[in-house]
N, C-alpha and C positions, 0 to 999 in steps of 0.2 A: 319217299319225296328224293329229288336229286339235293344232296348236299351242296353247301357256298364255299367256293373258293376262289381267289384272286383270280385277277383277269387273267390269261390263258394266252399263250402262244400261237398264231397264226402269221400268215402273210394278208400283212396290212396294205390298204391305201391311204397314198398321203394326206389326201383330203377328209378322207373319214376312217381314219386310222383303226377304231374301234367297231367296225363294219364288213360282214363278207369274209369268203376264207377261198381260195384261190385254188385248195386242191382237191376242191370237188365242182360240181353243176350241179343245178336241179333240171330237171328237164324237163319234171311236168307235177305240180302241185293240185290236191285236191284239199278244198277247205269244207268243212261244214262246221258252219257257227249257228250258235243260240245267243240272242241275246234279247235284254230285259233294259228298255229305255229308263222305267223308272229310277228304277235300282244302278242302273249303267253296271250291270253283270253282264260280260259276254265270256261264254263257255262254247271251247274250239276243241276241234278234232281235225290236224294237218295231216297229211300222209304226202312225203316227197320221194319221187321218182327220182334216184343222184346216181352220177356218173362218176365217179371217182377218177382225178385228172392226173396225180401223182401218188406214185407208194406214201401210205400214211397209216398209222397208230394210234387216229383222232384225227377228228371233224369239228365244225363249231357249227352252231346253226343261231341265228340272230333270234333272239327273241327279248323284248325290253317291257319290263311293268309286269308278265303277267306271268303266272308261277304254273312249272309244269308240272304234272301229275306221270301217268305212265307213259314209255318210251319203248317202241315195238322196234327193232331193227329185223328186217325180213320174216316177219310176222311172230318174234320170239322178243316176250320180256326182256327187256335192257339193262342190268344193275347199275352199271360203270356210266353214268351221267352225273356231271354236276353241272351246276348252275349259279351263274354271276348276274351282277343288275342286268347286263346287255346283251346273254344268251347263254346258252349250253357247251358243252365240251363232252362229246360222245367217244368214248373211249373202246379200242377193239384189242383183243388180245395180243393178235398177232398181225403183221403189217396186211394191209389190204392193199392188193398190186392196183396200178391203174388201169383205168378198162373196167375194176368192178364195176357192176350193178346194183344199190342197196336201196332198198324198201325204207324208210326211216316214217314212223306211225308216234305222232308225237300229241298227248294228251296235255290241257291247258285249262285254265280260267281265272278270273280275276274281275277288276276293274281299270280299264285301259285308261290312259292319260296319255295328252303328249310326249315327247320325249324332248329333254332342253338342249339344245343344240346353241352355236357359234353362229346359227342365222335365224335365232328367236323360236318357239315352240311347235315342233312338229310331229304331225302324225295326228291316232285319235282326238277328236275336238267335242265336248258334248256343246250344243245350240243348248237354244230355251226348247226348242220343241225337235228335238234328236240328235242326230252326230253328222259331223261333215270330216273326213281322214282324207289326206293329200297327204302324201308320202318323200316328194321331193323333199332332201333328197338323200335321206336313213330315216323314215317313219315308219318303213314297212314293219318293222320287225315290233311296233307299239300294238301290232292286233292280228300279228299271223307270224310262225315259227317259216323263217327265210332264208335264202344263203346273200343278204343285201349288196349287194356289187352293179354295178353300174353293166358290167359284161354280161351276167349270167341272165340269160333268156330264155325263161321256159313258158310252158301251155299253161291254163288254170281249168280248172272245174268248179266252179262256187254254188255251195248252198248257203241261204242267211235267214234264220226263222227270227222273227221279231213278234211281236203284239199286233193282231189284225188289221189295228185300226193307224198303222201306220204304212209306208210306202219305202220301197227299199229301193236302190239303183247300187250298182255295185259295176266296177270294170266287168265285162264280156258282154257276149253280147245274150239278151234276154232271154230264157228260157220258158219251164212251166211254169205255176205260181200254186201251189196247190194250199189248205184253210183246214185246219184241224180245232174247233174248238174254241180259243179266242186265240191262237196263233196265225199263223203264215209262212210258208217257206218259199222262198221265190231262187230261182235258178240261173246261174250266170254259165257262160262256154268262154276263153278266149284260146283260140287255135291258132294265134299266130304268136311268136316269141314275144314275151312280155316282160319286159325289166319288172322288180318287188317296185321298184319307186313307182313306178306309174301305173299301180294299181290303186283305185278310191272306191270309196265308200260312201253312201250316203242314207240318211234315215230319215223321214222328218212326214208331216202330213201334205204330203203333194199329191199332185195332179199330175196329170202327163197328154200332149197334143204334141199333134206333128205336123211341120216345114217341111216336106220334101221328105228327103230319106233323114232328117235330123226329128230325133226324139227330144222335146221339150218338157224339163221336170221342173215343175215349180209349185208352191204354192196354190190354191185354186184361186185369192183374192187377187195375186198377178197375173194371170193369165193375159187379160187381155194388156196388159201394159208391156209382158216379156213377148207376144205375139209380136206387136208391132217393131219394138227392138230389136228381135232378133228376125225379123223378116227379108233382110238383106242377105242370110246364109244360106240359101237357096242360088243365088247368084254369086256370091263367094264360090261355091262348090263349085260354079260352070268355069269360072274364071281358072278357081287355081287347078282343077283336073285340066285346063287347058294349058297351063304352065310345067307342072309339076308331074302330071298323068292323074291315071285312074286312080281314088279315092281309095287306099291302099289298107283300111281298115274294116273287120266286119261288121261294127255298129258306130253309131255317132250318136251320142247321149250328151245334152246341154242341161246342167242343173243351174238353177238361178237359184238363190238361197233367200228367205227373208230378211238376214241381214246382211249388213253393207261389209264388204268383205275389202283388203286393203288392195290386194292384186287377186288375180284371176287366177285358175290352176289348171294346166293340161294332166291328162292321164289316157293312157291308149283304151281309141276310143271314145274318150269323153272329155269333155271339158266344164268345169266351175266357174260359177259367177255370183257375184252379190247382184241384192236389186240395185245398188248404186251406179252398177254396169250396163243398167237400161240406156244412160244417157245417153242423147246421141253425140256427146263429145268421146263417147266410151267406143265407137264402134270399130274403131282400129285394134281394141281388143280384141274383139273377137276373131277380126284377121286373124290373130298373131296366136290365137290360142289353136284354132281352125288349122294355121299350117301348121302347127306342130304333131300332126295327124301323118302329116309327108317327114317331116324335120325334127329327130327326138323319139319319135313313136315306131316311122317306119324305116328310115337311115338314121340308124342308133348309133352312140357312142363308146368305144369300148374304155375309155376313161375319162374323168372328168375335167384332165388337163384341155378336152377340145371340145369344152361347153359352147365354143362359140359356133359351134356346125350346130347347135340347135337353137342354140337365141337368134345369134347372127340372120341365118337363114328364115328363121319366123319374124322376126322385125323388118327385114326387105320385103317379104311378103305384103305388112301393110302397106308400104309403098305400093305395091304391085297393085292391091285392094284401090287405095286410092286415086291411081291415077285410071282406074278401067272403070272404079265408078264415078267418073265427072270432078275429083278432084283434084290437088296439085300432083301436078305430074311425078313421075321417077325422078327424074334429075331434081325437080326446086324440091323435094322431100330430103332429096340426100343433102343441097347446101343447108337447108333447114337445119340440118339434125349437123352436119360438118361444123356449122358456126357454135351450135351450142355446146360440142363435142368440145370446140377448141377453147370454150371459154372454162372448161376443168381441169383438174392438177393432169400432167401427162406421167404420169408415173406406173402405168399400166402395160402389161405385155398380152395381147388378143393369145396369143400361145402360153397355156401355160399362167392364167391369172392371178393364181394360186387360192386358199380353200376360203376366204374373209371376204374374195373379192370375185366368187365365180358370181352372182348372182348380181355384181354389180351392172346400173343400165350401159358404163360406157363401154362393156363387155357385149353388149345387144347393138348398140349404134355402130360401136366400130368395126364390128363384124358386119353388120350390113351396110355400111361405107366399104369395106371392102369389097364385097361383091358388087358396090355401083363401077369403084374403081376396075374392078376386070369388065363389066359392062363396057365401060370407057373405051379400054384398053380393048377386048376381042369384037367390039360392034355389037347390035343388038341382037342380029340375026347369030352369029355364032354362039355368042352370051345363053340367051335362050336355049339355045341346040344344047347346049351343055349342061345347062340346069335341068334341063329335062331328062338327059341320059343316066345323071346323077339320082336324082329321083327316082328314078324306073328301073335303074340296072339294077340295084342296091335296095333295093325293096325287103326290108324285114332283114338288114344286117350291118353290124357293127363295119364302122368306117370310123378316119382316122385323119387328121391334119395333114397327112404325107398321104393319103388316099387323094386326099379331092387334089393337091397342087400334080400329082400323078394324073388324075383324071384330066383336069385345067389342061394340061400340056399336050395331053393329045387333039385339043382343040387352037391350041392359040399359033401355028400358022406361022407370018412373017412374025408377030408379037410376041414370040415366044423369047428362049433364050436370056440375054440380060437384061432384056426390058421385065420380065415374068418375077428372076428372079430378086431385081431390085423392091418389085410390089412384097412379094413376100416377106422379103426381110425389113422392110420398111410398116406394113401395117400388123404383120403378125408378129414379129421379132422385139424390135425397138419401141421404146414407148412413145417417143416422139409423135404426136399426130401429123402423117404426109401429109402432103397437097394432092385434092383430088387431081388427076386426069382432067383434062377440058371433054367438055360434052360431046360425041358424036351428032 
């Protein structure tokens, strides 16, 4: 077994400084998982297809709270492996050149548990009748070995074996389901680039039904309630495809748990809601999580500092849906949330809000208000053309705030130059809430 050592050196990220390693990228991950809910026992085998990005004599793999067994590199058992509380350090005798391709096969097991973080408990969570796993921003290592960086996206093949009475839903397009004795194996494939934080897993006493292209997973006793609450999702898809282009994911699975959840949670091609989110007043959250399939899960960010590109856009989509469904218009939604935001402390920068405030509601609302300021500056038709091209031209690519600024410049025309320079400065970099332009 790997020996224990003190935390080791690697290239950190300021927001999650003990996660990820910039020296390599994981191009594909194959997971074979075996889980027993009664004892909360997980046994796993992970095969990571790795590309080395810079010359190195070691790499780090994130894995939290689970014990590693054998590690193989390119098919051979590798002994120079050490494990600490959050991951593995794999050492090499000689420097591995940039561009090298490695296959890491890691066996591991244990009783998974959530990770303590500044944002609360994240990752693997036992429920009364199963499991919920939401990984944002650094919970993925609680259930599989990974390079847990927001900018490291790869494809996945996942096999998940569990007691046959349980239903399993995991990120990826569902594949075959096979039964052997008292156990059932579920298969999932994700062929679109996916960050580790966007992998989710659910185990429970669930049933499934379909609303258009959306697969809904929920306990049988809740089917009627959930069917009514999520009925608008077909219309939402139509509205968002008009605004943002064709749905960019391979699957759309919505899980509604029997538990109440504080917030819904997005994953690649998947979203999780609590039963409390079936209330009519919570419909905006359905729109928000669906919009993340375009913004965050397709057009992704390479740095957490740019999280407003995920959350501000998804929040703006709530207002798009409000207007399209006969509720308050975009401008009215913006004015209402502007008033709310103006009553809150003016000490947050939208660009690089800091790790403590990266999920602050002010990031979400200020980001959406920035987009409304752009709409009022560019005009509705130009704004919509700009937004549509942003979502479609950068499908399954990483993007930054600078990329978005450059993209908007192509559409700015007479509204460009100093006017937009001031807009970017006041909304992105200053802390004081600027005034909204007059609605055109």
